[in-house]
DRENDREN-726857 format. One record per atom (N, C-alpha, C): atom name; residue number from 1; residue in one letter; chain; x, y, z. Coordinates in nm, 3 decimals, decimal comma. Last residue first. Layout:
REM residues N
+------+------+------+-------+---------+---------+---------+
| name | resi | resn | chain |       u |       v |       w |
+------+------+------+-------+---------+---------+---------+
|   CA |  NUM |    A |     A |       X |       Y |       Z |
...
+------+------+------+-------+---------+---------+---------+
REM end
This chain:
REM residues 89
+------+------+------+-------+---------+---------+---------+
| name | resi | resn | chain |       u |       v |       w |
+------+------+------+-------+---------+---------+---------+
|    N |   89 |    L |     A |   0,543 |  -1,585 |   1,572 |
|   CA |   89 |    L |     A |   0,639 |  -1,476 |   1,573 |
|    C |   89 |    L |     A |   0,683 |  -1,462 |   1,722 |
|    N |   88 |    L |     A |   0,354 |  -1,770 |   1,585 |
|   CA |   88 |    L |     A |   0,437 |  -1,783 |   1,480 |
|    C |   88 |    L |     A |   0,545 |  -1,679 |   1,475 |
|    N |   87 |    N |     A |   0,133 |  -1,780 |   1,763 |
|   CA |   87 |    N |     A |   0,275 |  -1,820 |   1,818 |
|    C |   87 |    N |     A |   0,365 |  -1,843 |   1,703 |
|    N |   86 |    N |     A |  -0,097 |  -1,655 |   1,682 |
|   CA |   86 |    N |     A |  -0,074 |  -1,792 |   1,645 |
|    C |   86 |    N |     A |   0,071 |  -1,844 |   1,682 |
|    N |   85 |    S |     A |  -0,051 |  -1,405 |   1,766 |
|   CA |   85 |    S |     A |  -0,161 |  -1,468 |   1,825 |
|    C |   85 |    S |     A |  -0,152 |  -1,617 |   1,792 |
|    N |   84 |    K |     A |   0,164 |  -1,315 |   1,597 |
|   CA |   84 |    K |     A |   0,190 |  -1,333 |   1,741 |
|    C |   84 |    K |     A |   0,077 |  -1,415 |   1,804 |
|    N |   83 |    L |     A |   0,021 |  -1,307 |   1,354 |
|   CA |   83 |    L |     A |   0,133 |  -1,401 |   1,372 |
|    C |   83 |    L |     A |   0,156 |  -1,423 |   1,523 |
|    N |   82 |    T |     A |  -0,162 |  -1,102 |   1,418 |
|   CA |   82 |    T |     A |  -0,212 |  -1,240 |   1,379 |
|    C |   82 |    T |     A |  -0,096 |  -1,342 |   1,399 |
|    N |   81 |    Q |     A |   0,011 |  -0,883 |   1,454 |
|   CA |   81 |    Q |     A |  -0,077 |  -0,933 |   1,569 |
|    C |   81 |    Q |     A |  -0,123 |  -1,075 |   1,537 |
|    N |   80 |    M |     A |   0,116 |  -0,861 |   1,197 |
|   CA |   80 |    M |     A |   0,199 |  -0,907 |   1,309 |
|    C |   80 |    M |     A |   0,120 |  -0,957 |   1,430 |
|    N |   79 |    A |     A |  -0,108 |  -0,777 |   1,060 |
|   CA |   79 |    A |     A |  -0,047 |  -0,903 |   1,027 |
|    C |   79 |    A |     A |   0,038 |  -0,956 |   1,137 |
|    N |   78 |    S |     A |  -0,154 |  -0,523 |   1,177 |
|   CA |   78 |    S |     A |  -0,250 |  -0,637 |   1,200 |
|    C |   78 |    S |     A |  -0,194 |  -0,776 |   1,167 |
|    N |   77 |    Q |     A |   0,088 |  -0,399 |   1,088 |
|   CA |   77 |    Q |     A |   0,060 |  -0,422 |   1,235 |
|    C |   77 |    Q |     A |  -0,046 |  -0,527 |   1,260 |
|    N |   76 |    G |     A |   0,051 |  -0,393 |   0,815 |
|   CA |   76 |    G |     A |   0,157 |  -0,473 |   0,870 |
|    C |   76 |    G |     A |   0,135 |  -0,496 |   1,019 |
|    N |   75 |    S |     A |  -0,157 |  -0,204 |   0,801 |
|   CA |   75 |    S |     A |  -0,181 |  -0,344 |   0,757 |
|    C |   75 |    S |     A |  -0,076 |  -0,430 |   0,814 |
|    N |   74 |    S |     A |  -0,007 |   0,023 |   0,882 |
|   CA |   74 |    S |     A |  -0,134 |  -0,020 |   0,951 |
|    C |   74 |    S |     A |  -0,160 |  -0,173 |   0,923 |
|    N |   73 |    A |     A |   0,191 |   0,038 |   0,693 |
|   CA |   73 |    A |     A |   0,219 |   0,017 |   0,830 |
|    C |   73 |    A |     A |   0,104 |  -0,040 |   0,915 |
|    N |   72 |    V |     A |   0,038 |   0,104 |   0,465 |
|   CA |   72 |    V |     A |   0,107 |  -0,023 |   0,480 |
|    C |   72 |    V |     A |   0,150 |  -0,055 |   0,614 |
|    N |   71 |    N |     A |  -0,058 |   0,355 |   0,546 |
|   CA |   71 |    N |     A |  -0,158 |   0,253 |   0,508 |
|    C |   71 |    N |     A |  -0,085 |   0,109 |   0,520 |
|    N |   70 |    S |     A |   0,183 |   0,499 |   0,575 |
|   CA |   70 |    S |     A |   0,083 |   0,475 |   0,699 |
|    C |   70 |    S |     A |  -0,007 |   0,361 |   0,670 |
|    N |   69 |    I |     A |   0,274 |   0,502 |   0,320 |
|   CA |   69 |    I |     A |   0,348 |   0,432 |   0,425 |
|    C |   69 |    I |     A |   0,257 |   0,405 |   0,538 |
|    N |   68 |    A |     A |   0,075 |   0,672 |   0,209 |
|   CA |   68 |    A |     A |   0,086 |   0,528 |   0,166 |
|    C |   68 |    A |     A |   0,161 |   0,441 |   0,259 |
|    N |   67 |    E |     A |   0,135 |   0,910 |   0,335 |
|   CA |   67 |    E |     A |   0,004 |   0,838 |   0,358 |
|    C |   67 |    E |     A |   0,011 |   0,697 |   0,318 |
|    N |   66 |    S |     A |   0,381 |   0,962 |   0,219 |
|   CA |   66 |    S |     A |   0,371 |   0,947 |   0,361 |
|    C |   66 |    S |     A |   0,238 |   0,868 |   0,397 |
|    N |   65 |    V |     A |   0,300 |   0,991 |  -0,041 |
|   CA |   65 |    V |     A |   0,385 |   0,884 |  -0,009 |
|    C |   65 |    V |     A |   0,383 |   0,852 |   0,136 |
|    N |   64 |    L |     A |   0,147 |   1,217 |  -0,023 |
|   CA |   64 |    L |     A |   0,091 |   1,098 |  -0,060 |
|    C |   64 |    L |     A |   0,174 |   0,981 |  -0,034 |
|    N |   63 |    R |     A |   0,360 |   1,405 |   0,051 |
|   CA |   63 |    R |     A |   0,241 |   1,382 |   0,139 |
|    C |   63 |    R |     A |   0,176 |   1,251 |   0,108 |
|    N |   62 |    M |     A |   0,513 |   1,406 |  -0,177 |
|   CA |   62 |    M |     A |   0,564 |   1,351 |  -0,045 |
|    C |   62 |    M |     A |   0,451 |   1,326 |   0,047 |
|    N |   61 |    A |     A |   0,328 |   1,513 |  -0,359 |
|   CA |   61 |    A |     A |   0,386 |   1,383 |  -0,390 |
|    C |   61 |    A |     A |   0,435 |   1,324 |  -0,253 |
|    N |   60 |    E |     A |   0,315 |   1,774 |  -0,252 |
|   CA |   60 |    E |     A |   0,192 |   1,685 |  -0,260 |
|    C |   60 |    E |     A |   0,232 |   1,543 |  -0,276 |
|    N |   59 |    E |     A |   0,578 |   1,860 |  -0,301 |
|   CA |   59 |    E |     A |   0,534 |   1,847 |  -0,163 |
|    C |   59 |    E |     A |   0,412 |   1,759 |  -0,153 |
|    N |   58 |    Y |     A |   0,598 |   1,844 |  -0,582 |
|   CA |   58 |    Y |     A |   0,679 |   1,760 |  -0,502 |
|    C |   58 |    Y |     A |   0,616 |   1,746 |  -0,364 |
|    N |   57 |    Q |     A |   0,467 |   1,876 |  -0,859 |
|   CA |   57 |    Q |     A |   0,402 |   1,897 |  -0,733 |
|    C |   57 |    Q |     A |   0,473 |   1,806 |  -0,617 |
|    N |   56 |    N |     A |   0,537 |   1,830 |  -1,131 |
|   CA |   56 |    N |     A |   0,624 |   1,917 |  -1,049 |
|    C |   56 |    N |     A |   0,557 |   1,958 |  -0,913 |
|    N |   55 |    Y |     A |   0,402 |   1,645 |  -1,261 |
|   CA |   55 |    Y |     A |   0,346 |   1,782 |  -1,273 |
|    C |   55 |    Y |     A |   0,424 |   1,880 |  -1,172 |
|    N |   54 |    H |     A |   0,526 |   1,414 |  -1,188 |
|   CA |   54 |    H |     A |   0,519 |   1,451 |  -1,333 |
|    C |   54 |    H |     A |   0,482 |   1,592 |  -1,342 |
|    N |   53 |    I |     A |   0,463 |   1,404 |  -0,913 |
|   CA |   53 |    I |     A |   0,595 |   1,424 |  -0,961 |
|    C |   53 |    I |     A |   0,605 |   1,473 |  -1,106 |
|    N |   52 |    K |     A |   0,191 |   1,339 |  -0,937 |
|   CA |   52 |    K |     A |   0,223 |   1,467 |  -0,884 |
|    C |   52 |    K |     A |   0,362 |   1,504 |  -0,918 |
|    N |   51 |    D |     A |   0,210 |   1,074 |  -1,040 |
|   CA |   51 |    D |     A |   0,150 |   1,178 |  -1,113 |
|    C |   51 |    D |     A |   0,191 |   1,315 |  -1,074 |
|    N |   50 |    A |     A |   0,321 |   0,961 |  -0,812 |
|   CA |   50 |    A |     A |   0,396 |   0,960 |  -0,933 |
|    C |   50 |    A |     A |   0,342 |   1,064 |  -1,028 |
|    N |   49 |    A |     A |   0,110 |   0,988 |  -0,634 |
|   CA |   49 |    A |     A |   0,236 |   1,066 |  -0,603 |
|    C |   49 |    A |     A |   0,320 |   1,071 |  -0,735 |
|    N |   48 |    A |     A |  -0,075 |   0,813 |  -0,742 |
|   CA |   48 |    A |     A |  -0,105 |   0,952 |  -0,745 |
|    C |   48 |    A |     A |   0,027 |   1,038 |  -0,720 |
|    N |   47 |    R |     A |   0,059 |   0,580 |  -0,678 |
|   CA |   47 |    R |     A |   0,035 |   0,608 |  -0,821 |
|    C |   47 |    R |     A |   0,003 |   0,764 |  -0,832 |
|    N |   46 |    V |     A |   0,048 |   0,590 |  -0,407 |
|   CA |   46 |    V |     A |   0,181 |   0,593 |  -0,475 |
|    C |   46 |    V |     A |   0,164 |   0,630 |  -0,618 |
|    N |   45 |    K |     A |  -0,231 |   0,579 |  -0,368 |
|   CA |   45 |    K |     A |  -0,160 |   0,691 |  -0,329 |
|    C |   45 |    K |     A |  -0,016 |   0,703 |  -0,390 |
|    N |   44 |    A |     A |  -0,270 |   0,311 |  -0,466 |
|   CA |   44 |    A |     A |  -0,345 |   0,428 |  -0,532 |
|    C |   44 |    A |     A |  -0,270 |   0,554 |  -0,495 |
|    N |   43 |    A |     A |  -0,131 |   0,163 |  -0,284 |
|   CA |   43 |    A |     A |  -0,090 |   0,164 |  -0,421 |
|    C |   43 |    A |     A |  -0,154 |   0,280 |  -0,494 |
|    N |   42 |    A |     A |  -0,279 |   0,221 |  -0,052 |
|   CA |   42 |    A |     A |  -0,141 |   0,265 |  -0,048 |
|    C |   42 |    A |     A |  -0,097 |   0,263 |  -0,205 |
|    N |   41 |    A |     A |  -0,526 |   0,092 |  -0,102 |
|   CA |   41 |    A |     A |  -0,522 |   0,230 |  -0,086 |
|    C |   41 |    A |     A |  -0,374 |   0,290 |  -0,097 |
|    N |   40 |    E |     A |  -0,423 |  -0,171 |  -0,114 |
|   CA |   40 |    E |     A |  -0,491 |  -0,118 |  -0,236 |
|    C |   40 |    E |     A |  -0,485 |   0,041 |  -0,226 |
|    N |   39 |    F |     A |  -0,341 |  -0,197 |   0,150 |
|   CA |   39 |    F |     A |  -0,248 |  -0,208 |   0,044 |
|    C |   39 |    F |     A |  -0,297 |  -0,146 |  -0,086 |
|    N |   38 |    D |     A |  -0,584 |  -0,179 |   0,280 |
|   CA |   38 |    D |     A |  -0,481 |  -0,084 |   0,314 |
|    C |   38 |    D |     A |  -0,376 |  -0,080 |   0,198 |
|    N |   37 |    K |     A |  -0,727 |  -0,405 |   0,200 |
|   CA |   37 |    K |     A |  -0,763 |  -0,270 |   0,147 |
|    C |   37 |    K |     A |  -0,662 |  -0,165 |   0,165 |
|    N |   36 |    S |     A |  -0,561 |  -0,701 |   0,157 |
|   CA |   36 |    S |     A |  -0,597 |  -0,591 |   0,245 |
|    C |   36 |    S |     A |  -0,613 |  -0,470 |   0,169 |
|    N |   35 |    G |     A |  -0,480 |  -0,933 |   0,031 |
|   CA |   35 |    G |     A |  -0,616 |  -0,880 |  -0,003 |
|    C |   35 |    G |     A |  -0,660 |  -0,766 |   0,084 |
|    N |   34 |    L |     A |  -0,238 |  -1,064 |   0,026 |
|   CA |   34 |    L |     A |  -0,317 |  -1,057 |   0,150 |
|    C |   34 |    L |     A |  -0,454 |  -1,002 |   0,135 |
|    N |   33 |    V |     A |  -0,160 |  -1,094 |  -0,240 |
|   CA |   33 |    V |     A |  -0,134 |  -1,199 |  -0,151 |
|    C |   33 |    V |     A |  -0,228 |  -1,192 |  -0,033 |
|    N |   32 |    N |     A |  -0,230 |  -0,851 |  -0,367 |
|   CA |   32 |    N |     A |  -0,276 |  -0,975 |  -0,424 |
|    C |   32 |    N |     A |  -0,263 |  -1,094 |  -0,331 |
|    N |   31 |    Y |     A |  -0,090 |  -0,677 |  -0,190 |
|   CA |   31 |    Y |     A |  -0,240 |  -0,674 |  -0,194 |
|    C |   31 |    Y |     A |  -0,288 |  -0,802 |  -0,255 |
|    N |   30 |    A |     A |   0,172 |  -0,738 |  -0,259 |
|   CA |   30 |    A |     A |   0,127 |  -0,756 |  -0,130 |
|    C |   30 |    A |     A |  -0,027 |  -0,771 |  -0,117 |
|    N |   29 |    L |     A |   0,159 |  -0,648 |  -0,530 |
|   CA |   29 |    L |     A |   0,189 |  -0,793 |  -0,498 |
|    C |   29 |    L |     A |   0,141 |  -0,823 |  -0,352 |
|    N |   28 |    N |     A |   0,119 |  -0,378 |  -0,480 |
|   CA |   28 |    N |     A |   0,015 |  -0,451 |  -0,547 |
|    C |   28 |    N |     A |   0,037 |  -0,597 |  -0,524 |
|    N |   27 |    I |     A |   0,368 |  -0,315 |  -0,370 |
|   CA |   27 |    I |     A |   0,245 |  -0,297 |  -0,280 |
|    C |   27 |    I |     A |   0,128 |  -0,375 |  -0,350 |
|    N |   26 |    E |     A |   0,526 |  -0,355 |  -0,595 |
|   CA |   26 |    E |     A |   0,550 |  -0,435 |  -0,466 |
|    C |   26 |    E |     A |   0,425 |  -0,423 |  -0,386 |
|    N |   25 |    G |     A |   0,428 |  -0,160 |  -0,768 |
|   CA |   25 |    G |     A |   0,428 |  -0,298 |  -0,803 |
|    C |   25 |    G |     A |   0,441 |  -0,388 |  -0,689 |
|    N |   24 |    E |     A |   0,491 |   0,071 |  -0,624 |
|   CA |   24 |    E |     A |   0,350 |   0,040 |  -0,650 |
|    C |   24 |    E |     A |   0,334 |  -0,108 |  -0,688 |
|    N |   23 |    L |     A |   0,771 |   0,059 |  -0,643 |
|   CA |   23 |    L |     A |   0,709 |   0,047 |  -0,518 |
|    C |   23 |    L |     A |   0,558 |   0,016 |  -0,530 |
|    N |   22 |    A |     A |   0,805 |   0,098 |  -0,921 |
|   CA |   22 |    A |     A |   0,847 |  -0,027 |  -0,858 |
|    C |   22 |    A |     A |   0,775 |  -0,045 |  -0,720 |
|    N |   21 |    E |     A |   0,692 |   0,361 |  -0,941 |
|   CA |   21 |    E |     A |   0,629 |   0,250 |  -1,012 |
|    C |   21 |    E |     A |   0,678 |   0,113 |  -0,951 |
|    N |   20 |    L |     A |   0,882 |   0,498 |  -0,775 |
|   CA |   20 |    L |     A |   0,740 |   0,491 |  -0,732 |
|    C |   20 |    L |     A |   0,666 |   0,378 |  -0,810 |
|    N |   19 |    F |     A |   1,115 |   0,461 |  -0,922 |
|   CA |   19 |    F |     A |   1,113 |   0,405 |  -0,794 |
|    C |   19 |    F |     A |   0,967 |   0,388 |  -0,757 |
|    N |   18 |    F |     A |   1,050 |   0,609 |  -1,160 |
|   CA |   18 |    F |     A |   1,078 |   0,463 |  -1,172 |
|    C |   18 |    F |     A |   1,062 |   0,392 |  -1,029 |
|    N |   17 |    S |     A |   1,019 |   0,855 |  -1,049 |
|   CA |   17 |    S |     A |   0,904 |   0,788 |  -1,109 |
|    C |   17 |    S |     A |   0,927 |   0,644 |  -1,123 |
|    N |   16 |    T |     A |   1,279 |   0,909 |  -0,968 |
|   CA |   16 |    T |     A |   1,170 |   0,901 |  -0,863 |
|    C |   16 |    T |     A |   1,050 |   0,836 |  -0,918 |
|    N |   15 |    I |     A |   1,406 |   0,917 |  -1,208 |
|   CA |   15 |    I |     A |   1,446 |   0,815 |  -1,116 |
|    C |   15 |    I |     A |   1,330 |   0,798 |  -1,006 |
|    N |   14 |    K |     A |   1,271 |   1,140 |  -1,314 |
|   CA |   14 |    K |     A |   1,273 |   1,014 |  -1,393 |
|    C |   14 |    K |     A |   1,309 |   0,899 |  -1,292 |
|    N |   13 |    C |     A |   1,345 |   1,349 |  -1,150 |
|   CA |   13 |    C |     A |   1,201 |   1,313 |  -1,165 |
|    C |   13 |    C |     A |   1,196 |   1,170 |  -1,227 |
|    N |   12 |    A |     A |   1,617 |   1,348 |  -1,176 |
|   CA |   12 |    A |     A |   1,560 |   1,316 |  -1,044 |
|    C |   12 |    A |     A |   1,415 |   1,282 |  -1,060 |
|    N |   11 |    G |     A |   1,639 |   1,431 |  -1,449 |
|   CA |   11 |    G |     A |   1,690 |   1,292 |  -1,407 |
|    C |   11 |    G |     A |   1,633 |   1,257 |  -1,270 |
|    N |   10 |    A |     A |   1,526 |   1,689 |  -1,425 |
|   CA |   10 |    A |     A |   1,466 |   1,586 |  -1,523 |
|    C |   10 |    A |     A |   1,505 |   1,446 |  -1,484 |
|    N |    9 |    L |     A |   1,710 |   1,807 |  -1,265 |
|   CA |    9 |    L |     A |   1,567 |   1,793 |  -1,224 |
|    C |    9 |    L |     A |   1,498 |   1,690 |  -1,296 |
|    N |    8 |    E |     A |   1,937 |   1,796 |  -1,423 |
|   CA |    8 |    E |     A |   1,931 |   1,729 |  -1,289 |
|    C |    8 |    E |     A |   1,791 |   1,710 |  -1,246 |
|    N |    7 |    E |     A |   1,870 |   1,950 |  -1,645 |
|   CA |    7 |    E |     A |   1,883 |   1,807 |  -1,655 |
|    C |    7 |    E |     A |   1,883 |   1,727 |  -1,522 |
|    N |    6 |    G |     A |   1,698 |   2,203 |  -1,462 |
|   CA |    6 |    G |     A |   1,744 |   2,151 |  -1,596 |
|    C |    6 |    G |     A |   1,752 |   1,994 |  -1,595 |
|    N |    5 |    S |     A |   1,749 |   2,188 |  -1,115 |
|   CA |    5 |    S |     A |   1,697 |   2,248 |  -1,236 |
|    C |    5 |    S |     A |   1,754 |   2,178 |  -1,360 |
|    N |    4 |    L |     A |   1,679 |   2,159 |  -0,759 |
|   CA |    4 |    L |     A |   1,741 |   2,107 |  -0,883 |
|    C |    4 |    L |     A |   1,669 |   2,191 |  -0,999 |
|    N |    3 |    E |     A |   1,534 |   2,226 |  -0,536 |
|   CA |    3 |    E |     A |   1,670 |   2,296 |  -0,560 |
|    C |    3 |    E |     A |   1,723 |   2,260 |  -0,692 |
|    N |    2 |    A |     A |   1,313 |   2,056 |  -0,528 |
|   CA |    2 |    A |     A |   1,292 |   2,200 |  -0,557 |
|    C |    2 |    A |     A |   1,425 |   2,270 |  -0,599 |
|    N |    1 |    M |     A |   1,376 |   1,821 |  -0,435 |
|   CA |    1 |    M |     A |   1,389 |   1,837 |  -0,579 |
|    C |    1 |    M |     A |   1,376 |   1,978 |  -0,627 |
+------+------+------+-------+---------+---------+---------+
REM end
């Protein structure tokens, strides 16, 4: 987004913010179903990334989204192990 300016930048920020809000909602849904703290941490990082976008701190926002993905992947790995252990996968 650093290459963009004016209306293009404003539009990109708006779309990215909408995407991050939707992503946070999906992560919160997973947290409510599974209760994993990894999902709670991921949602907080996505929320913080949205704030960073608002303040034009794009690299920090990308770092936070990467950390959120790691949190979700970690939780998904344990869920997959549980499914395999119970011969459900």
